[in-house]
C-alpha positions as CSV (number, residue, x, y, z in Angstrom):
1,Q,41.5,20.8,-56.4
2,S,43.3,17.5,-57.1
3,A,41.0,16.4,-54.1
4,H,37.9,18.1,-55.7
5,R,38.6,16.5,-58.8
6,A,39.3,13.2,-57.1
7,G,35.9,13.1,-55.7
8,L,34.1,14.2,-58.7
9,R,35.8,11.7,-60.7
10,S,34.4,8.6,-58.2
11,F,31.4,10.4,-58.4
12,I,30.9,10.6,-61.7
13,R,32.6,6.5,-61.9
14,Y,30.3,5.6,-59.3
15,G,27.4,7.3,-58.7
16,W,25.1,5.7,-61.3
17,R,25.7,2.6,-58.6
18,W,24.1,4.6,-56.0
19,S,21.6,6.4,-57.6
20,W,19.7,2.8,-58.9
21,R,19.6,1.7,-55.2
22,V,18.4,5.0,-53.9
23,T,15.8,5.0,-56.3
24,A,14.8,1.3,-56.3
25,F,14.6,1.9,-52.3
26,A,12.5,4.5,-52.6
27,T,10.3,3.2,-55.2
28,I,9.8,0.1,-53.0
29,F,9.2,1.8,-49.5
30,N,6.6,4.0,-51.5
31,V,4.7,1.2,-53.0
32,V,4.7,-1.0,-49.9
33,S,3.6,2.3,-47.9
34,T,0.7,3.4,-50.8
35,G,-0.2,-0.1,-50.5
36,L,-1.2,-0.5,-46.7
37,S,-2.7,2.6,-46.8
38,A,-4.9,1.9,-49.2
39,Y,-5.6,-1.8,-48.0
40,R,-6.3,0.0,-44.5
41,D,-7.7,3.1,-45.6
42,K,-6.1,4.9,-43.0
43,T,-2.6,6.6,-43.2
44,T,-0.8,5.6,-39.8
45,I,3.0,5.1,-38.4
46,S,2.7,1.9,-38.7
47,N,2.6,1.5,-42.4
48,F,5.8,3.6,-42.8
49,A,7.2,1.7,-40.1
50,A,6.3,-2.0,-42.1
51,A,7.3,-0.6,-45.7
52,G,10.8,0.3,-44.2
53,A,11.4,-2.8,-42.2
54,F,10.0,-4.8,-45.6
55,T,12.1,-2.5,-48.1
56,G,15.5,-3.0,-45.3
57,A,14.8,-6.7,-45.5
58,L,14.7,-6.9,-48.8
59,F,18.1,-4.9,-49.8
60,R,19.7,-6.8,-46.6
61,M,18.5,-10.7,-47.5
62,H,21.7,-11.4,-49.4
63,L,23.5,-11.3,-46.2
64,G,22.2,-13.9,-44.4
65,L,19.4,-14.1,-41.2
66,Q,21.7,-11.4,-39.6
67,G,21.5,-8.9,-42.5
68,L,17.8,-9.7,-42.9
69,A,17.2,-8.8,-39.2
70,G,19.7,-5.4,-39.8
71,G,17.8,-4.6,-42.7
72,V,14.4,-4.9,-40.9
73,V,15.6,-2.7,-37.7
74,F,17.5,-0.1,-40.0
75,G,14.0,0.3,-42.2
76,T,12.1,0.4,-39.2
77,A,14.3,2.7,-37.5
78,F,14.2,5.3,-40.8
79,G,10.5,4.4,-42.0
80,I,9.0,6.1,-38.6
81,P,10.8,9.5,-39.0
82,A,10.1,9.2,-42.7
83,G,6.6,8.7,-42.0
84,G,6.0,11.2,-39.4
85,L,7.8,13.5,-41.6
86,L,4.9,12.6,-44.3
87,M,2.2,12.8,-41.9
88,A,3.4,16.1,-40.3
89,V,3.6,17.9,-44.3
90,Y,-0.5,16.2,-44.4
91,G,-1.0,18.3,-41.3
92,L,0.5,21.6,-42.6
93,A,-1.5,21.1,-45.9
94,G,-4.8,20.9,-43.6
95,E,-6.3,18.0,-45.2
96,T,-4.9,14.1,-45.5
97,L,-4.9,12.6,-48.8
98,R,-8.0,10.2,-47.3
99,E,-10.0,13.0,-46.3
100,K,-9.2,14.6,-49.9
101,R,-10.2,11.3,-51.4
102,S,-13.4,10.9,-49.2
103,R,-14.5,14.4,-50.0
104,E,-13.9,14.0,-53.8
105,R,-16.0,10.4,-53.6
106,R,-18.8,12.4,-51.4
107,E,-19.0,15.4,-53.7
108,L,-19.2,13.0,-56.8
109,Y,-21.9,10.5,-55.0
110,E,-24.0,14.2,-54.3
111,Q,-23.6,15.1,-57.9
112,K,-24.7,12.2,-59.2
113,L,-27.8,11.4,-57.1
114,A,-28.8,15.4,-57.9
115,E,-28.7,14.2,-61.7
116,W,-30.8,11.1,-61.1
117,Q,-33.2,13.3,-59.0
118,S,-33.5,15.7,-61.7
119,R,-34.0,13.5,-64.3
120,L,-36.8,11.6,-62.1
121,S,-38.7,14.7,-61.6
122,V,-38.9,15.2,-65.5
123,T,-39.8,11.9,-66.1
124,E,-43.0,12.2,-63.6
125,V,-43.6,15.4,-65.6
126,L,-43.6,13.9,-68.7
127,D,-46.0,11.0,-67.3
128,Q,-48.5,13.8,-65.8
129,T,-48.8,16.0,-69.2
130,E,-49.0,12.5,-71.1
131,N,-51.8,11.5,-68.7
132,N,-53.3,15.1,-69.0
133,A,-53.4,14.7,-72.6
134,H,-55.4,11.4,-72.7
135,G,-58.0,13.0,-70.8
136,R,-58.0,10.6,-67.1
137,P,-58.6,12.4,-64.4
138,E,-56.5,12.0,-61.6
139,M,-58.4,10.1,-59.4
140,E,-58.6,7.3,-62.0
141,R,-55.0,7.4,-62.1
142,A,-54.6,7.0,-58.3
143,K,-57.1,4.1,-58.2
144,E,-54.5,2.2,-60.5
């Protein structure tokens, strides 16, 4: 029980130090990875490796050049499996985020196109009705 209490006390006392670091690491990793995916318009393992390398280097650069290199290696080593795991989860979902985004964009375009065409057909019907009301025959309008 005393070991359990000592562990609990140390977690309460020092847990916040690790929590903000893990949160910052995960946030920077996700921002870089998402930014690369959006910029390149595709999701690949290299995006996750680069995000891990950047984040690892950022967190170890205060240790000098060796720490920076170690952070790059460490971040890349953990970024690749994390990216593979995320891509596997996307695959199990049946549709990647990129495919979902392009499908939604295509559906919105088709919806706007159909709306525009329906408005255009209403305008044509009104134009024909107006010309018929003025008594102008079809041949004269065709010549104009």
